[in-house]
Structures are given as structure tokens and as C-alpha cells.
C-alpha positions as CSV (number, residue, x, y, z in Angstrom):
1,M,0.8,-6.7,28.5
2,A,-1.6,-3.8,27.9
3,Q,-0.4,-1.1,25.5
4,P,-1.2,2.6,26.2
5,T,-3.5,4.1,23.6
6,P,-3.8,7.9,23.3
7,A,-7.2,9.5,23.5
8,R,-8.9,9.9,20.2
9,A,-10.4,13.2,19.0
10,T,-13.9,12.9,17.6
11,D,-12.8,14.0,14.1
12,D,-9.7,11.7,14.0
13,W,-11.5,9.2,11.8
14,W,-8.2,7.9,10.4
15,R,-7.1,6.5,13.8
16,S,-9.3,3.4,13.5
17,A,-10.5,3.5,9.9
18,V,-10.8,0.7,7.4
19,I,-9.3,2.1,4.2
20,Y,-9.7,0.3,0.9
21,Q,-6.9,0.6,-1.7
22,V,-8.1,1.1,-5.3
23,Y,-5.6,0.4,-8.1
24,V,-7.8,2.1,-10.7
25,R,-6.3,0.4,-13.8
26,S,-7.5,-3.0,-12.5
27,F,-10.7,-2.2,-10.5
28,A,-13.5,-1.8,-13.0
29,D,-13.7,-0.7,-16.7
30,G,-16.5,1.8,-17.3
31,D,-15.8,2.5,-20.9
32,G,-14.9,-1.0,-22.1
33,D,-11.5,-0.2,-23.5
34,G,-9.6,-2.8,-21.3
35,T,-8.4,-0.4,-18.7
36,G,-10.1,0.3,-15.4
37,D,-11.2,3.9,-14.9
38,L,-13.0,6.3,-12.6
39,A,-16.3,5.6,-14.2
40,G,-15.8,2.0,-13.2
41,V,-15.1,3.0,-9.6
42,R,-18.1,5.2,-9.5
43,A,-20.3,2.3,-10.7
44,K,-18.9,0.1,-7.9
45,L,-19.3,2.5,-5.0
46,P,-22.3,0.5,-3.8
47,H,-20.0,-2.5,-3.4
48,L,-17.6,-0.4,-1.3
49,A,-20.4,1.1,0.8
50,E,-21.8,-2.4,1.5
51,L,-18.3,-3.5,2.4
52,G,-18.4,-0.8,5.1
53,V,-15.1,0.9,4.4
54,D,-14.4,4.4,5.7
55,A,-12.1,5.6,2.9
56,L,-10.6,4.8,-0.5
57,W,-6.9,5.2,-1.2
58,F,-6.3,5.6,-4.9
59,N,-3.0,4.8,-6.5
60,P,-1.9,7.6,-8.9
61,W,-4.6,8.5,-11.4
62,Y,-2.6,11.4,-12.8
63,V,-1.4,12.0,-16.4
64,S,1.5,9.5,-16.9
65,P,3.3,7.5,-19.6
66,M,2.7,4.5,-17.3
67,K,6.4,3.4,-17.3
68,D,5.9,2.4,-13.7
69,G,2.2,1.9,-13.2
70,G,1.4,5.6,-12.8
71,Y,4.2,6.3,-10.3
72,D,5.9,8.3,-13.1
73,V,3.7,11.4,-12.9
74,A,3.7,14.0,-15.7
75,D,0.9,16.3,-14.4
76,Y,-0.5,16.2,-10.9
77,R,-3.4,18.6,-11.7
78,A,-4.9,16.4,-14.4
79,V,-6.3,12.9,-14.5
80,D,-4.9,10.6,-17.1
81,P,-7.3,10.2,-20.1
82,A,-7.1,6.4,-19.7
83,F,-8.9,6.9,-16.3
84,G,-11.2,9.8,-17.1
85,T,-11.2,13.5,-16.4
86,L,-10.6,15.9,-13.5
87,A,-14.3,16.6,-13.4
88,E,-15.0,12.9,-13.0
89,A,-12.5,12.6,-10.2
90,E,-14.4,15.5,-8.4
91,K,-17.7,13.7,-8.9
92,L,-16.2,10.5,-7.5
93,I,-14.8,12.3,-4.5
94,S,-18.2,13.9,-3.9
95,E,-20.3,10.7,-4.5
96,A,-18.2,8.6,-2.2
97,R,-18.4,11.3,0.5
98,E,-22.2,11.1,0.2
99,L,-21.9,7.4,1.1
100,G,-19.7,8.2,4.1
101,I,-16.5,7.2,2.3
102,R,-13.5,9.6,2.2
103,T,-10.9,9.8,-0.5
104,I,-7.1,9.5,-0.1
105,V,-4.8,10.2,-3.1
106,D,-1.3,9.2,-3.8
107,I,1.6,11.7,-4.1
108,V,5.0,10.6,-5.4
109,P,7.4,13.4,-4.3
110,N,10.7,11.7,-4.9
111,H,10.5,11.9,-8.7
112,V,8.4,12.8,-11.7
113,S,8.1,11.4,-15.2
114,D,10.7,12.3,-17.8
115,Q,7.7,13.7,-19.7
116,H,7.0,16.2,-16.9
117,P,7.3,19.9,-18.2
118,W,10.1,20.6,-15.7
119,F,12.2,17.7,-16.9
120,R,11.6,18.4,-20.6
121,A,12.6,22.0,-19.9
122,A,15.8,20.8,-18.1
123,L,16.8,18.7,-21.1
124,A,16.3,21.6,-23.5
125,A,18.1,24.1,-21.3
126,G,21.4,22.2,-21.2
127,P,24.2,21.8,-18.6
128,G,24.5,24.4,-15.9
129,S,21.0,25.8,-16.5
130,P,18.6,26.9,-13.7
131,E,16.1,24.3,-15.1
132,R,18.5,21.5,-14.3
133,E,18.8,22.6,-10.7
134,L,15.3,21.2,-10.0
135,F,16.8,17.7,-10.5
136,H,20.2,16.0,-9.8
137,F,22.3,16.6,-12.9
138,R,26.0,16.0,-12.6
139,P,29.1,15.5,-14.8
140,G,30.4,12.0,-14.9
141,R,33.6,10.6,-13.5
142,G,36.5,9.2,-15.5
143,A,38.8,10.9,-18.0
144,N,35.9,11.8,-20.3
145,G,33.0,11.8,-17.9
146,E,32.1,8.3,-19.0
147,L,31.4,6.9,-15.5
148,P,28.3,7.5,-13.3
149,P,28.7,10.3,-10.7
150,N,28.4,7.8,-7.8
151,D,27.7,4.2,-6.9
152,W,24.2,4.4,-5.6
153,P,22.0,1.3,-6.1
154,S,18.6,1.1,-7.7
155,Q,15.6,1.0,-5.4
156,F,14.1,-1.9,-7.4
157,V,15.3,-4.9,-5.4
158,G,17.3,-7.2,-7.6
159,S,18.0,-4.6,-10.2
160,T,21.6,-4.4,-11.4
161,E,21.0,-1.4,-13.7
162,P,22.5,2.0,-12.8
163,V,20.6,4.9,-11.2
164,W,22.3,7.4,-13.5
165,T,21.6,8.0,-17.2
166,R,24.0,10.0,-19.4
167,L,22.6,12.5,-21.9
168,P,24.2,13.3,-25.3
169,D,25.4,16.7,-23.8
170,G,27.5,14.8,-21.3
171,D,25.5,15.4,-18.1
172,W,24.2,12.5,-16.1
173,Y,20.9,12.6,-14.1
174,L,19.8,10.7,-11.1
175,H,16.8,8.3,-11.0
176,L,16.6,5.9,-8.0
177,F,13.9,4.0,-9.9
178,T,13.6,3.8,-13.7
179,P,15.3,6.3,-16.1
180,E,11.9,7.6,-16.9
181,Q,11.6,8.7,-13.3
182,P,14.1,11.5,-12.6
183,D,14.6,12.4,-8.9
184,L,13.7,15.9,-7.8
185,N,16.1,18.1,-5.9
186,W,14.3,18.8,-2.6
187,A,16.9,21.3,-1.6
188,H,15.4,23.6,-4.2
189,P,12.6,25.9,-2.8
190,A,10.6,25.7,-6.0
191,V,10.2,21.9,-5.6
192,R,8.8,22.4,-2.1
193,R,6.5,25.2,-3.2
194,E,5.1,23.1,-6.0
195,H,4.3,20.1,-3.9
196,E,2.6,22.3,-1.3
197,D,0.5,23.8,-4.1
198,I,-0.3,20.2,-5.3
199,L,-1.6,19.3,-1.8
200,R,-3.8,22.4,-1.7
201,F,-5.1,21.6,-5.2
202,W,-6.4,18.2,-4.1
203,F,-7.6,19.2,-0.7
204,E,-9.6,22.0,-2.3
205,R,-11.4,19.2,-4.3
206,G,-12.5,17.4,-1.2
207,V,-9.6,14.9,-0.7
208,A,-9.4,13.9,2.9
209,G,-5.9,12.6,2.9
210,V,-2.7,11.9,1.0
211,R,-0.5,8.8,0.9
212,I,3.2,9.7,0.4
213,D,5.1,7.3,-1.8
214,S,8.8,6.4,-0.9
215,A,8.5,9.0,1.9
216,A,12.0,8.5,3.3
217,L,13.9,9.0,0.0
218,L,13.3,12.6,-0.9
219,A,16.3,14.4,0.6
220,K,19.8,13.7,-0.7
221,D,23.2,14.6,0.6
222,P,24.1,17.6,-1.7
223,Q,27.6,16.1,-2.2
224,L,26.0,12.9,-3.6
225,P,28.9,10.8,-2.1
226,D,29.5,7.2,-2.9
227,L,27.4,5.0,-0.7
228,A,30.4,2.7,0.0
229,A,32.4,5.7,1.3
230,A,29.6,7.8,2.9
231,P,29.6,8.1,6.6
232,D,26.3,8.3,8.6
233,P,23.8,9.6,7.9
234,H,22.8,7.7,4.7
235,P,23.2,9.9,1.6
236,F,19.6,9.4,0.4
237,V,17.5,7.4,3.0
238,D,15.9,8.9,6.1
239,R,17.8,12.2,6.1
240,D,17.1,14.7,8.8
241,E,16.1,17.3,6.3
242,L,12.9,15.4,5.5
243,H,11.3,16.4,8.8
244,A,11.2,20.1,7.9
245,I,9.5,19.2,4.7
246,Y,6.8,17.1,6.4
247,R,6.2,19.7,9.1
248,S,5.5,22.2,6.4
249,W,3.2,19.8,4.7
250,R,1.4,19.1,8.0
251,T,0.6,22.8,8.3
252,V,-1.1,22.6,4.9
253,A,-3.0,19.5,5.8
254,D,-4.2,20.9,9.1
255,S,-5.7,23.9,7.4
256,Y,-8.0,21.4,5.5
257,D,-8.4,18.9,8.4
258,A,-6.7,16.3,6.2
259,M,-4.4,13.4,7.0
260,F,-1.2,11.8,5.7
261,V,0.0,8.2,5.6
262,G,3.6,7.7,4.7
263,E,5.3,4.8,2.9
264,V,8.3,4.6,5.3
265,W,10.5,1.5,5.2
266,L,12.9,1.8,8.1
267,P,14.4,-0.9,10.4
268,D,15.1,1.6,13.2
269,A,12.0,2.0,15.4
270,E,13.1,5.3,16.9
271,R,13.9,6.8,13.5
272,F,10.6,5.6,12.2
273,A,8.6,7.2,15.0
274,R,10.1,10.6,14.2
275,Y,7.9,10.8,11.1
276,L,4.8,10.3,13.3
277,R,5.5,13.2,15.7
278,P,2.4,15.3,16.3
279,D,3.5,18.0,13.8
280,E,4.5,15.6,11.0
281,L,2.7,12.6,9.4
282,H,-0.5,11.2,11.0
283,T,0.3,7.6,10.2
284,A,2.7,5.4,8.3
285,F,2.5,1.9,6.8
286,N,3.5,-1.0,8.9
287,F,5.7,-3.3,6.9
288,A,6.9,-5.5,9.7
289,F,3.4,-7.0,10.1
290,L,2.8,-7.2,6.3
291,S,6.0,-9.2,5.7
292,C,5.7,-11.4,8.8
293,P,5.4,-15.2,8.3
294,W,2.3,-17.1,9.5
295,D,3.9,-17.8,12.9
296,A,2.4,-17.0,16.2
297,T,5.6,-16.0,18.0
298,R,6.8,-13.7,15.1
299,L,3.3,-12.2,14.6
300,R,3.0,-11.4,18.3
301,A,6.5,-9.8,18.2
302,A,5.5,-7.8,15.1
303,I,2.3,-6.6,16.8
304,D,4.1,-5.7,20.1
305,S,7.0,-3.9,18.3
306,T,4.5,-1.9,16.1
307,L,2.5,-0.8,19.1
308,A,5.6,0.1,21.1
309,E,7.2,2.2,18.4
310,H,3.9,4.2,17.9
311,A,3.2,4.7,21.6
312,P,5.8,7.4,22.3
313,V,4.4,9.8,19.7
314,G,0.7,8.9,20.3
315,A,0.2,7.8,16.7
316,P,-2.1,4.9,15.7
317,A,-0.7,1.8,14.1
318,T,-1.7,0.7,10.6
319,W,-2.2,-2.9,9.6
320,V,-2.1,-4.3,6.1
321,L,-1.8,-7.8,4.7
322,C,-1.2,-7.0,1.0
323,N,-1.0,-4.1,-1.5
324,H,-0.2,-3.4,-5.1
325,D,3.4,-4.4,-4.7
326,I,3.1,-7.5,-2.5
327,T,2.2,-11.1,-3.3
328,R,-1.5,-11.6,-2.5
329,T,-2.3,-13.0,1.0
330,V,-4.0,-16.2,-0.2
331,T,-1.0,-17.2,-2.2
332,R,1.7,-16.1,0.3
333,Y,0.1,-18.0,3.2
334,G,-0.2,-21.1,1.0
335,R,3.6,-21.4,0.5
336,E,6.3,-23.0,2.5
337,D,7.8,-19.5,3.1
338,T,4.8,-17.5,4.3
339,G,6.8,-14.2,4.8
340,F,7.4,-11.7,2.1
341,D,10.7,-10.4,0.8
342,F,11.1,-8.7,-2.6
343,A,14.5,-10.4,-3.1
344,A,13.0,-13.9,-2.6
345,K,10.4,-13.7,-5.3
346,E,10.7,-16.2,-8.1
347,F,8.7,-18.0,-10.7
348,G,7.0,-21.3,-10.1
349,T,6.8,-21.3,-6.3
350,P,4.5,-24.2,-5.2
351,T,1.3,-22.9,-3.5
352,D,-1.5,-24.7,-1.6
353,L,-4.4,-22.3,-2.2
354,A,-6.8,-24.1,0.1
355,L,-4.4,-23.7,3.0
356,G,-3.6,-20.1,2.0
357,T,-7.3,-19.3,1.9
358,R,-7.9,-20.6,5.4
359,R,-5.0,-18.6,6.8
360,A,-6.0,-15.5,4.9
361,R,-9.5,-15.7,6.4
362,A,-8.0,-16.0,9.9
363,A,-5.5,-13.2,9.2
364,A,-8.4,-10.9,8.1
365,L,-10.0,-11.3,11.6
366,L,-6.6,-10.8,13.3
367,S,-5.8,-7.6,11.5
368,L,-9.3,-6.1,11.9
369,A,-9.2,-6.8,15.6
370,L,-6.0,-4.9,16.2
371,P,-5.9,-1.3,17.5
372,G,-5.4,1.3,14.8
373,S,-6.4,1.5,11.1
374,V,-6.5,-1.2,8.5
375,Y,-5.7,-1.1,4.8
376,L,-7.5,-3.5,2.5
377,Y,-6.2,-4.0,-1.0
378,Q,-8.8,-4.4,-3.7
379,G,-9.6,-8.1,-4.4
380,E,-8.5,-9.3,-0.9
381,E,-12.2,-9.2,0.1
382,L,-12.8,-11.7,-2.8
383,G,-9.9,-14.0,-1.7
384,L,-8.1,-13.5,-5.0
385,P,-4.8,-15.4,-5.4
386,E,-1.7,-14.1,-7.1
387,A,-2.0,-14.7,-10.8
388,D,0.7,-16.2,-13.0
389,I,1.2,-13.7,-15.8
390,P,2.6,-15.1,-19.1
391,R,6.1,-13.7,-19.5
392,E,5.2,-12.0,-22.7
393,R,2.4,-10.1,-21.0
394,I,4.4,-8.8,-18.0
395,E,4.5,-5.0,-17.9
396,D,6.2,-4.3,-14.5
397,P,9.6,-2.7,-14.8
398,M,10.8,-4.6,-11.7
399,H,10.7,-7.7,-13.9
400,F,12.8,-6.2,-16.7
401,R,15.3,-4.5,-14.4
402,S,16.0,-7.8,-12.7
403,G,17.0,-9.3,-16.0
404,G,13.8,-11.3,-16.1
405,T,14.3,-13.3,-12.9
406,D,11.8,-11.4,-10.7
407,P,8.1,-12.2,-11.6
408,G,7.3,-8.6,-10.9
409,R,4.2,-7.2,-9.3
410,D,1.6,-7.7,-12.0
411,G,0.3,-10.9,-10.5
412,C,-1.5,-8.9,-7.7
413,R,-2.7,-6.3,-10.2
414,V,-5.0,-8.5,-12.4
415,P,-8.4,-6.9,-13.2
416,L,-11.0,-7.8,-10.7
417,P,-13.9,-10.3,-11.4
418,W,-17.3,-8.8,-10.7
419,A,-19.9,-10.9,-12.6
420,A,-19.2,-14.6,-13.3
421,A,-21.4,-14.9,-16.4
422,E,-20.1,-11.8,-18.2
423,P,-17.1,-11.5,-20.5
424,Y,-13.8,-11.1,-18.6
425,A,-15.6,-11.9,-15.4
426,G,-17.5,-8.6,-15.5
427,F,-14.5,-6.4,-15.4
428,G,-16.4,-4.4,-18.1
429,S,-14.1,-4.6,-21.1
430,R,-15.2,-5.3,-24.6
431,E,-11.8,-6.6,-25.3
432,E,-9.2,-8.4,-23.2
433,P,-8.1,-6.3,-20.2
434,W,-4.6,-4.8,-20.0
435,L,-3.5,-7.8,-18.0
436,P,-5.0,-11.2,-18.7
437,Q,-7.2,-12.9,-16.1
438,P,-6.3,-16.5,-15.3
439,A,-8.6,-19.4,-16.2
440,G,-11.3,-19.8,-13.7
441,W,-11.2,-16.2,-12.5
442,E,-15.0,-16.0,-12.6
443,A,-15.1,-18.4,-9.6
444,Y,-14.1,-15.4,-7.5
445,A,-16.6,-13.0,-8.9
446,A,-18.3,-10.6,-6.5
447,D,-21.8,-11.6,-7.6
448,R,-21.1,-15.2,-7.0
449,Q,-19.9,-14.4,-3.4
450,R,-22.4,-11.8,-2.5
451,D,-25.1,-14.1,-1.1
452,D,-22.8,-17.0,-0.1
453,P,-22.7,-17.0,3.7
454,H,-19.3,-18.8,3.6
455,S,-17.6,-16.6,1.0
456,M,-14.6,-14.4,1.7
457,L,-16.7,-11.3,0.7
458,T,-19.3,-12.2,3.3
459,L,-16.6,-12.7,5.9
460,Y,-15.1,-9.3,5.3
461,R,-18.5,-7.6,5.3
462,E,-19.4,-9.2,8.6
463,A,-16.0,-8.4,10.1
464,V,-16.0,-4.7,9.1
465,A,-19.5,-4.4,10.5
466,A,-18.6,-6.1,13.8
467,R,-15.3,-4.4,14.2
468,P,-16.6,-1.6,16.4
469,A,-17.2,-4.2,19.1
470,F,-13.4,-3.9,19.8
471,G,-13.7,-0.3,20.6
472,E,-10.7,2.0,20.7
473,G,-9.0,0.7,23.8
474,P,-5.7,-1.0,24.2
475,L,-4.7,-4.6,23.4
476,T,-4.1,-7.0,26.3
477,W,-2.6,-10.4,25.6
478,L,-4.3,-13.4,27.2
479,P,-2.8,-16.7,28.3
480,A,-2.9,-19.1,25.4
481,P,-1.4,-22.4,24.3
482,E,1.8,-22.4,22.2
483,G,1.0,-21.3,18.7
484,V,-2.2,-19.4,19.6
485,L,-2.7,-15.7,19.7
486,A,-5.4,-14.5,22.1
487,F,-6.0,-10.9,23.2
488,A,-8.7,-8.7,24.6
489,R,-9.8,-5.2,23.6
490,A,-12.5,-2.8,25.0
491,D,-15.9,-4.0,26.2
492,G,-14.8,-7.6,26.7
493,A,-14.2,-8.3,23.0
494,L,-11.7,-11.1,22.4
495,C,-9.8,-12.3,19.4
496,V,-8.3,-15.8,19.3
497,V,-6.2,-17.1,16.3
498,N,-5.0,-20.7,16.2
499,L,-1.7,-21.1,14.3
500,S,-0.8,-24.3,16.1
501,T,-0.9,-27.8,14.6
502,A,-4.0,-29.0,16.5
503,S,-7.5,-27.8,17.6
504,V,-7.6,-25.8,20.8
505,G,-10.2,-24.9,23.4
506,L,-11.7,-21.4,23.6
507,P,-11.4,-19.1,26.6
508,A,-14.5,-18.5,28.6
509,H,-17.0,-16.4,26.7
510,S,-20.7,-15.5,26.5
511,E,-21.0,-15.2,22.8
512,L,-19.2,-16.1,19.5
513,L,-19.3,-13.0,17.4
514,L,-17.7,-14.2,14.3
515,G,-15.4,-17.0,13.0
516,S,-13.1,-17.3,10.0
517,G,-14.3,-21.0,9.8
518,P,-16.5,-23.4,11.8
519,L,-15.5,-24.8,15.2
520,D,-14.9,-28.6,15.2
521,D,-17.5,-31.1,16.5
522,E,-16.2,-30.6,20.0
523,G,-16.6,-26.9,19.9
524,R,-12.8,-26.3,19.7
525,L,-11.0,-23.9,17.4
526,P,-9.4,-25.7,14.4
527,Q,-5.9,-25.0,13.1
528,D,-5.6,-21.8,11.0
529,T,-8.9,-20.4,12.2
530,A,-9.7,-17.3,14.1
531,V,-12.8,-16.2,16.2
532,W,-14.1,-13.1,17.8
533,L,-15.7,-13.6,21.1
534,R,-17.6,-11.6,23.8
535,A,-16.3,-12.4,27.2
């Protein structure tokens, strides 16, 4: 069934962009200290330009104690010294734009670092002070205030630790994530003013968009009721007050011709679509597709539901296979359970990397053929697998807050390999990088893949270059055998993905544009392979 697609304005680049996610700490090390930095990114801009991406989304590069990978921000108007300087960020934004690449930065509005000046002032000011009104400070329950103010759970899946921390003066403060990330009180006008000023600060420096972390968590029921006893609506997820916040933000963004992409995890399609109304966010991440198993029926359902929930508000869908929180695609697709669920992560899961690589190649062509924008996490274009981090080297708080049962997210954050013959696979460090690279990591190096016609890097380059063949029109499903996805887009461009257990014949076509792997000797499409065709 064809899906309606709204007309695209000429300057709405974000509606069909390929956006590359840069986790700076692990991208490239320009000063040799073991940590990736902005100098490293600037040096690799030619790689990104050759890849053909339209924009770069940067995980937080702000001043931070790094208790949660930079998502504990102490100063939004300064770059952390580990990454460089504000002046260097401005150069990076400018140099990328000269190559036709826009910049998207990350904003974390739910909370700040406990080292943020606001929170330090709140601690010093004491109970009942105006400074504490910027956060959620409360007296405890129990005879002596020894019990947390409510029963809210941590937003780190699997964590059993409380979301309240008690201070020596008796007050408790709320932190849905780590104790080092106190939640802001979004009912306070100063919090709203500050974040609008932060948006303007970065838009003035040439940023083209903002990714909003945990976008559905900001607003809290002012009574902070127990979750077990709270009626609808939820006391801290997807509250109606959020929409006034984002409408105000949209006014700021529109004055700079900038865009937003929200991290919105919601099971209710109608509630999700509200964030994408024309006066709110431009786009939101699509987690149904990201977490979907390698199964034709379920993938088609995820695609259909995604397009259907975006259609009423005229917003483009987004497609992503992996990010800085998610098990890498090659590894996930090489396991018995090919879906993704934070609660199901565990150490020592058996993986067939050859199988996972075939499927990841096919999935790359599938995602890049769909209508909307595509997000590509750094290293996916190299076919990197999830790394097994020695337990003593794990840094992710998700691991520690699970009591050590969750492997955490560091396995997809290992520093990238750039040059096979150089120390630490060319990441640039004089000493071991902040996370250890696995043995054999140099086999994935970009310089080894650059001129290999069969490499993952070559596949991604060719796919991004050929993607305009699909145009901006709707998706129409074509008849196909069981286990096969086949659809048409504009100008007679077809995508066929074989997830069945046997080779299948191709639909009538005039040209094979690109394949994730070769056809078999009879010209049929093998299992776990995708092709782009011209009808």
C-alpha cells in the first residue's frame, strides 16, 4: 500500500538527509592523549565528505565530569578541554559547512551535572532556598525523613538504585539517571529561559540543528506522587506540559532556520505524533525499527507503523540501525535474538559475525532506501562489531548501576580504527585510548577498506551516492515471496531484501543499481542479501 508523503520545501534538507553520529571521545584523537577530540574530527572531515553525509550529529562536547559519557553537562557554553575549545568547535562547524556538511549538537534538558553552577549554588544555599527551586528538592518520608520522597524508578534499565539522594541537611534531590545528574524543574521560568538562550548560543555559531536527549522526561507532576498510586497521566513521562516547551523552542529554531530531532521513546503512536506537529519538533528517532529483529514480517510492520504515525502530522520518518547506546548492528544481527532490548543484554552472548555482517550490509541498503532521513552511527560504515570490554575497564554507569550484570554501552563506543599499520589502528593516540581496542581491530581500518570494492565502507559510499535514485516519493510494497521485502519508490527505483531461507528470483528490472552481495550463479538473490534495481 502506498503511503502519502507531504511535499518537501526546498530548504527542508533534514527531511531526507543522511546524518552521521559522531561520538567525539571515540572518533579520532588529534592531540595523542588517548581521547578523541575536535581536532581529530576536523582531520577526518574528508572521510565524511567522501562518505557523502549531509550532516554530523555530535554527542555532547560540553564541559562535563564525564560521569555519564558527557550527558552530565556542567557548562553548555564551553567545550570540554578534553575535546578542545569553543573556537575549535566554531572552526569545525564552519569547515564542515564548506564541505556541504551541517552540524547538529546534543542538548540534555532533563538534567545537568552536579558540578553545574546552579546545582552547586543550590547545595550551598540550603533547604527552602530559591536556588533549590531550580531542581526537585524535597523532604523525605518516614518519622525522621529517612525514606525517599517517592517510589520512582531509575531510567537506567535494570538498575535497582534509588532516584533520590539525601543530603546532610536532610533534603533529598531527584535524579532519574545517576546521582551526578540532578533533574531540573521545568516548571520554573528560569530553566526555560536558560535553555532557549543555550539554543540561540549554538544557532549563532552556525549549528543547523539540535538533538534533544530524553525529550519526553522533562516535565514532572508538581506533586511528585508515587508511581504505583499515580493516576494517568504519568508523573514524569510524556506530560502535556512538554508541548508548550517545544512550541517555544520551535519559535527559536525557526528564527535561525534550524531543526530538531527528539529522543522520544513512546509506545503510543498518537502520543508520539504530537511531538511532530508543525509547530513542535521536526523529527524524532524511530526506535521501533532500530530494535526490530531481522524478520521480514516484523520489519515490514515496523516500517508501516512508522510511516503511518508520521503521516497525520506530515513529518518525515527517521531510520537508524545503531547508536551510542545500542549493540552494534553486525553483532546484533549475528545472534539468535536479533532484536534489541536493554533488559536482555548480558555478557557472553554467542555471535556469528559473518552472518551478522551479511545482514548488516543488507540492512544498510534497506534503511537507505526508505523515505525519510537516515542516521548512521560512527563505525557502522566500517562494519565494526560490538567489542567485549574487560570488566575492569568498563566505564559506563549502566553497568555499575545494574550491579555488574549489564555489560553496559562501552562495547559500541570503542575508538575507531583508521590506519591498519599505525599504533592503536590509527586512532591517533600516543598511549592506549580511553577504551581498549580488541585484538584484530586493525582489520576494520578505514585505509584498508577504502580501495576494497567489497568492503563495508565501499558499500556505504556507493549507497549514499546512489540514494537519490529513490527520490522523495512514497513507498509502495510489491508482491514478494514469504520472507522477502520488496518495494518501489519514485522514478522506478526498487529495493528487494531477502530474509528468507533460500535464494529468490528478482522482479523484472532494467538495471541492477547496487547489491549488498553478489547474486548467485543463476542470477537469484541469496539469503540475507539486498539489491537496488531500476524497473
